[in-house]
C-alpha positions as CSV (number, residue, x, y, z in Angstrom):
1,M,0.0,0.0,0.0
2,R,1.1,3.6,-0.6
3,I,0.7,5.7,2.5
4,A,1.2,9.4,3.2
5,M,1.6,10.4,6.8
6,I,0.8,14.1,7.4
7,G,2.7,15.3,10.5
8,T,6.0,13.9,11.9
9,G,5.4,14.5,15.6
10,Y,5.4,11.7,18.0
11,V,2.4,9.8,16.6
12,G,3.0,10.5,13.0
13,L,6.7,9.6,13.0
14,V,6.3,6.4,15.0
15,S,3.3,5.3,12.9
16,G,5.0,6.1,9.6
17,V,8.1,4.2,10.5
18,C,6.2,1.2,11.8
19,F,3.9,1.1,8.7
20,S,7.0,1.1,6.5
21,D,8.3,-1.9,8.5
22,F,5.0,-3.7,7.7
23,G,6.2,-3.4,4.1
24,H,4.2,-0.4,3.0
25,D,5.6,2.5,0.9
26,V,5.4,5.5,3.4
27,V,6.1,9.1,2.8
28,C,6.1,11.3,5.9
29,V,5.2,15.0,5.4
30,D,5.9,18.0,7.6
31,K,5.9,21.8,7.0
32,A,8.9,22.2,9.2
33,E,11.9,22.1,6.8
34,K,14.4,21.8,9.7
35,K,12.7,18.7,11.0
36,I,12.5,17.1,7.5
37,D,16.2,18.0,6.9
38,M,17.0,16.1,10.2
39,L,15.0,13.1,9.2
40,Q,16.5,13.0,5.7
41,S,19.9,13.0,7.3
42,G,19.0,10.1,9.6
43,E,18.4,12.1,12.8
44,V,15.3,11.4,14.9
45,P,13.9,14.7,16.4
46,I,12.3,12.8,19.4
47,Y,13.6,10.3,21.9
48,E,11.9,6.9,21.5
49,P,13.9,3.7,22.2
50,G,14.6,1.8,19.0
51,L,13.1,4.3,16.6
52,D,16.4,5.4,15.1
53,V,17.4,1.9,14.2
54,L,13.9,1.0,12.7
55,M,13.8,4.3,10.7
56,A,17.3,3.7,9.3
57,K,16.4,0.1,8.3
58,N,13.3,1.1,6.3
59,V,14.9,4.2,4.7
60,A,17.7,1.9,3.5
61,A,15.1,-0.5,2.1
62,G,13.5,2.3,0.1
63,R,10.1,2.0,1.9
64,L,10.3,5.2,3.9
65,S,11.0,8.8,2.9
66,F,10.4,12.4,4.2
67,T,9.3,15.5,2.4
68,T,7.7,18.9,2.8
69,D,5.8,18.4,-0.5
70,L,2.3,17.3,0.7
71,A,0.8,17.2,-2.8
72,A,3.5,14.9,-4.1
73,A,3.1,12.6,-1.1
74,V,-0.7,12.4,-1.4
75,D,-0.7,11.9,-5.2
76,G,-1.6,8.2,-5.8
77,A,-1.7,7.3,-2.1
78,D,-4.1,4.6,-1.0
79,A,-4.4,6.2,2.4
80,V,-3.5,9.5,3.8
81,F,-3.1,9.7,7.6
82,I,-3.6,13.0,9.5
83,A,-1.3,12.9,12.5
84,V,-1.0,16.6,13.3
85,G,-1.2,18.2,16.8
86,T,-4.5,18.8,18.5
87,P,-3.4,20.8,21.6
88,T,-5.8,22.1,24.2
89,R,-7.3,25.4,23.1
90,R,-6.7,28.2,25.5
91,G,-9.5,29.1,27.8
92,D,-12.1,26.4,27.1
93,G,-10.5,23.0,27.2
94,H,-11.5,22.2,23.6
95,A,-9.0,20.3,21.3
96,D,-7.7,22.8,18.8
97,L,-8.5,21.4,15.3
98,T,-6.8,24.2,13.4
99,Y,-4.1,21.9,12.1
100,V,-6.5,19.1,11.3
101,T,-8.7,21.4,9.2
102,A,-5.8,22.9,7.4
103,A,-4.4,19.4,6.6
104,A,-7.8,18.2,5.3
105,K,-8.0,21.2,2.9
106,E,-4.5,20.5,1.5
107,I,-5.2,16.8,1.2
108,A,-8.5,17.6,-0.7
109,Q,-6.6,19.7,-3.2
110,A,-4.0,16.9,-3.8
111,V,-5.9,13.7,-3.9
112,T,-5.9,11.8,-7.2
113,G,-8.1,8.7,-7.4
114,Y,-9.8,6.9,-4.6
115,T,-8.2,7.7,-1.2
116,V,-9.0,6.9,2.4
117,I,-8.3,9.9,4.6
118,V,-7.5,8.6,8.0
119,T,-7.6,10.7,11.2
120,K,-4.8,9.4,13.5
121,S,-4.7,12.5,15.7
122,T,-6.8,12.4,18.9
123,V,-9.9,14.4,18.0
124,P,-13.3,15.1,19.6
125,V,-16.4,13.2,18.5
126,G,-17.7,14.5,15.2
127,T,-14.3,15.6,13.9
128,N,-14.2,12.9,11.2
129,R,-17.5,14.0,9.8
130,M,-16.1,17.6,9.8
131,V,-13.1,16.4,7.9
132,H,-15.4,14.7,5.4
133,N,-17.3,18.0,4.9
134,V,-14.1,20.0,4.6
135,V,-12.7,17.7,1.9
136,S,-16.1,17.6,0.0
137,E,-16.4,21.4,0.1
138,T,-12.8,22.0,-1.0
139,N,-12.9,19.4,-3.8
140,P,-16.4,18.3,-4.7
141,D,-15.0,15.8,-7.3
142,A,-12.8,14.0,-4.8
143,D,-13.3,10.2,-4.6
144,F,-12.6,9.4,-0.9
145,D,-13.8,8.0,2.4
146,V,-12.9,9.1,5.9
147,A,-11.7,6.7,8.6
148,S,-11.0,7.1,12.3
149,N,-7.9,5.2,13.5
150,P,-6.9,6.5,17.0
151,E,-3.5,5.7,18.4
152,F,-2.8,4.0,21.7
153,L,1.0,4.4,21.9
154,R,2.8,4.7,25.2
155,E,5.9,6.9,25.0
156,G,8.9,4.9,25.8
157,A,7.3,1.7,24.5
158,A,5.6,3.0,21.3
159,I,7.2,0.6,18.8
160,D,6.2,-2.5,20.8
161,D,2.7,-1.0,21.3
162,F,2.4,-0.5,17.5
163,M,3.7,-3.9,16.5
164,R,2.0,-5.9,19.3
165,P,-1.1,-3.8,20.2
166,D,-3.8,-4.6,22.7
167,R,-6.2,-3.7,19.9
168,V,-6.5,-1.6,16.7
169,V,-9.6,0.5,16.4
170,V,-10.9,1.5,13.0
171,G,-14.0,3.6,12.4
172,V,-15.4,3.5,8.8
173,E,-18.6,4.1,7.0
174,S,-18.1,2.0,3.8
175,D,-16.9,-1.5,3.0
176,R,-14.4,0.0,0.5
177,A,-12.7,2.0,3.3
178,A,-12.8,-1.1,5.6
179,E,-11.0,-3.1,3.0
180,V,-8.2,-0.5,2.6
181,M,-7.7,-0.3,6.4
182,A,-7.7,-4.1,6.6
183,E,-5.0,-4.3,4.0
184,I,-2.9,-1.7,5.8
185,Y,-3.2,-3.7,9.1
186,R,-3.0,-7.1,7.5
187,P,0.3,-8.0,9.2
188,L,-1.4,-7.6,12.6
189,Y,-4.5,-9.4,11.5
190,L,-2.4,-12.4,10.4
191,R,-0.9,-12.6,13.9
192,D,-4.4,-12.5,15.5
193,F,-4.1,-9.1,17.2
194,P,-7.7,-7.7,17.8
195,I,-8.9,-5.3,15.1
196,L,-12.1,-3.6,16.1
197,T,-14.1,-2.1,13.1
198,T,-16.8,0.3,14.2
199,D,-18.5,3.6,13.3
200,L,-16.7,6.9,13.3
201,E,-18.2,8.3,16.5
202,S,-17.5,5.1,18.5
203,A,-13.9,5.0,17.4
204,E,-13.4,8.7,18.4
205,M,-15.1,8.0,21.8
206,I,-13.0,4.9,22.5
207,K,-9.8,6.9,22.5
208,Y,-11.1,9.5,25.0
209,A,-12.8,6.9,27.2
210,A,-9.7,4.8,27.4
211,N,-7.4,7.7,28.4
212,A,-9.9,9.1,30.9
213,F,-10.2,5.7,32.5
214,L,-6.5,5.2,32.8
215,A,-6.2,8.8,34.2
216,T,-8.9,7.8,36.7
217,K,-7.0,4.7,37.9
218,I,-3.9,6.8,38.4
219,T,-5.7,9.5,40.3
220,F,-7.7,6.9,42.4
221,I,-4.5,5.3,43.7
222,N,-3.0,8.7,44.3
223,E,-6.0,9.6,46.4
224,I,-5.9,6.3,48.3
225,A,-2.1,7.0,48.9
226,G,-3.0,10.2,50.7
227,L,-5.4,8.3,53.0
228,C,-2.9,5.5,53.5
229,E,-0.5,8.1,55.0
230,R,-3.2,9.2,57.5
231,V,-4.2,5.7,58.6
232,G,-0.8,4.0,58.6
233,A,-1.3,1.7,55.6
234,D,1.2,1.1,52.7
235,V,-0.2,2.0,49.3
236,K,2.2,-0.4,47.6
237,E,0.6,-3.3,49.5
238,V,-2.9,-1.9,48.9
239,S,-2.1,-1.6,45.1
240,R,-0.9,-5.1,45.0
241,G,-3.9,-6.4,46.9
242,I,-6.5,-4.7,44.7
243,G,-4.5,-5.3,41.5
244,L,-4.6,-9.1,41.9
245,D,-8.4,-8.8,41.3
246,G,-8.8,-9.7,37.6
247,R,-11.6,-7.1,37.3
248,I,-9.2,-4.3,38.3
249,G,-5.7,-5.4,37.1
250,N,-2.4,-4.1,38.4
251,K,-1.5,-1.6,35.7
252,F,-1.7,2.2,36.4
253,L,-1.9,1.6,40.1
254,H,1.4,3.0,41.1
255,A,1.1,6.0,43.4
256,G,3.2,9.0,42.5
257,P,3.1,12.8,41.9
258,G,0.2,12.8,39.5
259,Y,-0.2,12.1,35.7
260,G,1.2,14.3,33.0
261,G,2.4,13.9,29.4
262,S,1.0,14.6,26.0
263,C,-2.3,12.6,26.3
264,F,-4.0,12.4,29.7
265,P,-4.1,16.1,30.6
266,K,-5.2,17.1,27.1
267,D,-7.7,14.3,26.6
268,T,-9.4,14.5,30.0
269,A,-9.9,18.3,29.4
270,A,-11.3,17.6,25.9
271,L,-13.7,14.9,27.2
272,A,-14.9,17.2,29.9
273,R,-15.5,19.9,27.3
274,I,-17.4,17.5,25.0
275,G,-19.6,16.6,27.9
276,Q,-20.4,20.2,28.6
277,D,-21.1,20.9,25.0
278,H,-23.7,18.1,24.9
279,A,-25.2,19.0,28.3
280,F,-24.0,15.8,29.9
281,P,-21.2,16.7,32.3
282,M,-18.4,14.2,32.7
283,Q,-18.4,14.5,36.5
284,I,-15.9,11.7,37.2
285,T,-13.4,13.1,34.6
286,E,-13.8,16.6,35.9
287,T,-13.1,15.4,39.4
288,V,-10.0,13.4,38.2
289,M,-8.6,16.6,36.7
290,R,-9.1,18.5,39.9
291,V,-7.7,15.8,42.2
292,N,-4.6,15.4,39.9
293,D,-3.8,19.1,40.4
294,E,-4.2,18.7,44.1
295,V,-1.9,15.7,44.1
296,K,0.9,17.8,42.6
297,K,0.3,20.5,45.3
298,R,0.4,17.7,48.0
299,M,3.8,16.6,46.7
300,I,5.2,20.2,47.1
301,E,4.0,20.2,50.7
302,K,5.5,16.8,51.3
303,I,8.9,18.0,50.2
304,R,8.5,21.2,52.2
305,E,7.8,19.2,55.4
306,A,10.8,17.0,54.8
307,C,12.9,20.2,54.5
308,N,11.8,21.5,58.0
309,D,8.9,23.5,56.5
310,S,11.1,25.8,54.3
311,F,12.8,25.7,51.0
312,N,14.7,28.9,51.6
313,G,18.4,28.5,51.5
314,K,18.2,24.8,50.8
315,T,20.0,22.9,48.0
316,I,17.7,20.3,46.5
317,A,18.7,17.6,43.9
318,V,15.9,16.5,41.7
319,L,16.3,13.2,39.9
320,G,14.1,13.1,36.8
321,V,11.9,15.8,35.3
322,T,10.3,14.2,32.2
323,F,6.7,13.1,32.8
324,K,7.8,9.4,32.7
325,P,11.0,7.5,32.0
326,N,12.2,6.6,28.5
327,T,11.0,9.8,26.9
328,D,12.2,13.4,26.5
329,D,8.6,14.7,26.8
330,M,8.0,17.4,29.4
331,R,4.4,18.2,28.5
332,D,2.4,18.7,31.7
333,A,5.1,16.8,33.7
334,P,4.6,17.1,37.5
335,S,8.1,18.7,37.6
336,L,6.7,21.8,35.9
337,S,4.6,22.4,39.0
338,I,7.0,21.1,41.7
339,V,10.4,22.5,40.6
340,P,9.2,26.1,40.2
341,A,7.7,25.9,43.7
342,L,11.0,24.9,45.1
343,I,12.8,27.7,43.4
344,G,10.0,30.2,44.3
345,G,10.5,29.1,47.9
346,G,14.2,30.1,47.8
347,A,15.8,26.7,47.0
348,K,18.8,26.1,44.8
349,V,17.7,23.2,42.5
350,R,20.0,20.9,40.7
351,V,18.4,18.6,38.1
352,V,19.5,15.3,36.6
353,D,17.6,13.7,33.8
354,P,18.9,11.4,31.0
355,Q,16.7,13.0,28.3
356,G,14.9,16.0,29.8
357,R,17.5,18.8,29.4
358,A,16.7,19.7,25.8
359,E,13.2,20.8,26.7
360,G,13.8,21.4,30.3
361,E,16.3,24.2,29.9
362,E,13.6,26.4,28.6
363,L,10.7,25.1,30.7
364,L,12.6,25.1,34.0
365,P,14.6,28.4,34.2
366,G,16.8,28.9,37.2
367,V,17.9,25.2,37.7
368,E,21.4,23.9,37.5
369,W,21.7,20.8,35.2
370,S,24.0,17.9,35.9
371,D,24.6,14.5,34.3
372,D,25.7,12.9,37.6
373,P,23.3,12.3,40.5
374,Y,26.2,12.1,43.0
375,A,27.5,15.5,41.8
376,A,24.0,17.0,42.0
377,A,23.7,15.7,45.6
378,Q,27.0,17.2,46.7
379,D,26.3,19.3,49.8
380,A,22.5,19.1,49.1
381,D,19.9,19.2,51.8
382,A,17.5,16.9,50.1
383,V,17.2,14.6,47.1
384,V,13.8,14.3,45.4
385,L,13.3,11.2,43.1
386,L,10.6,12.5,40.7
387,T,10.9,10.3,37.6
388,E,11.7,6.6,37.9
389,W,14.4,6.3,35.2
390,N,16.3,3.0,35.5
391,E,19.4,5.1,36.1
392,F,17.9,6.0,39.5
393,R,16.8,2.6,40.5
394,A,20.2,1.2,41.6
395,L,22.0,4.2,43.1
396,N,24.7,3.7,45.6
397,L,22.7,5.2,48.4
398,T,25.6,5.2,50.9
399,E,27.7,7.3,48.5
400,L,24.7,9.6,47.8
401,A,24.1,10.2,51.5
402,E,27.8,10.8,52.2
403,A,27.9,13.5,49.5
404,M,24.9,15.4,51.0
405,N,24.9,18.1,53.7
406,T,21.7,16.8,55.2
407,P,20.8,13.4,53.8
408,R,17.1,13.4,53.2
409,M,15.3,11.5,50.5
410,I,11.8,12.3,49.2
411,D,10.9,9.4,46.9
412,L,7.9,10.4,44.9
413,R,7.9,7.1,42.9
414,N,8.4,4.7,45.8
415,V,11.5,3.2,44.1
416,Y,13.2,2.5,47.4
417,S,12.2,1.1,50.8
418,D,12.6,3.2,53.9
419,T,14.7,0.5,55.6
420,L,17.2,0.4,52.7
421,V,17.5,4.2,52.6
422,L,17.8,4.7,56.3
423,N,20.3,1.9,56.7
424,S,22.4,3.6,53.9
425,G,23.0,6.7,56.0
426,F,20.0,8.9,55.3
427,E,18.5,10.6,58.3
428,S,15.0,10.6,56.8
429,Y,13.0,9.0,54.0
430,V,9.6,10.1,52.7
431,G,7.6,8.1,50.2
432,V,4.1,8.4,48.8
433,G,1.3,6.6,50.6
434,R,3.6,4.9,53.1
């Protein structure tokens, strides 16, 4: 199949590379000339484990290319995927569809022959019908169908998620479009991965419902963690106990400083807004959003209490600032709330993160960056473990404690046990929900 992928952000680039590895002929399109120049020279503009190797393999095989010329990429394509950004619109929580609409207009002007226009971006219910109307109005003679194909990729594990998905969701309105989508995903169908074919609105809703549910699980266990601290329970044991129930499952039940990233904050806000627009408030989702903000504030107070109720004059080493490990993504990361509060309270903050510096230097002004956790901890009054990178899971805690002025650990990911930390020379250990 010939595929054009419009947008080389996280979703577009990963999807385009993986489709080419299925054996399809894929052209990835972006207006940003600098980004296309990078990709054409073999550089990957995002950090995603294994993506560079897979991209190089398929470029070398002649199945994958990059261009700024949308018309040339769309000409003769069997399917054109829209994978542009849908950021939260300022002021109202709506997903901003400016880029989706612009892409639909350009695609309409470029299509030749029957084409399935596939929305890969996360979009509100009704967007695919809007795309259909935009294309029809722009080019009344266009022979096309619209399909909804939401992505379910976890940053840091995106390639495995694409190649071995829990499910593939495809929303279509014609057998012809269904056949094209089935051929595109044929390698997964042959290996018996679930492919759910449904209507457009259901496909759009599945994406939002899935992310809202996962955000709810995270927020639920974070709220339980706060209660565990009051009653003397251990949230790790509670999580294990409820996660063994097959109806609940153990994933997304790890207490921490709140969810962040490119999906959950944006998609919960959009779902809440969709509910408001249709006079059916998403009360659980709205509460999840509020509680998640409160969790971040609670983490700040937890750190403050560990520092004798004041950040002023303290040196604090922060380990990890990306919203999760194995990504360079800083979008809505808890660190963007926590670190500025430390600095605003008068602390000197040193940050260590394997991939966060590129974005973090602009987003976290006033911090001192280091590549070495032991150097960052030198003469520090506290160390805060904020993102559970593997590099921080096996630290020499004795060496870390000896380097510090006042050895205190605030472990916001519950990576370590209090016994291990205290026996390694720390004078205090604070976890979450313990």
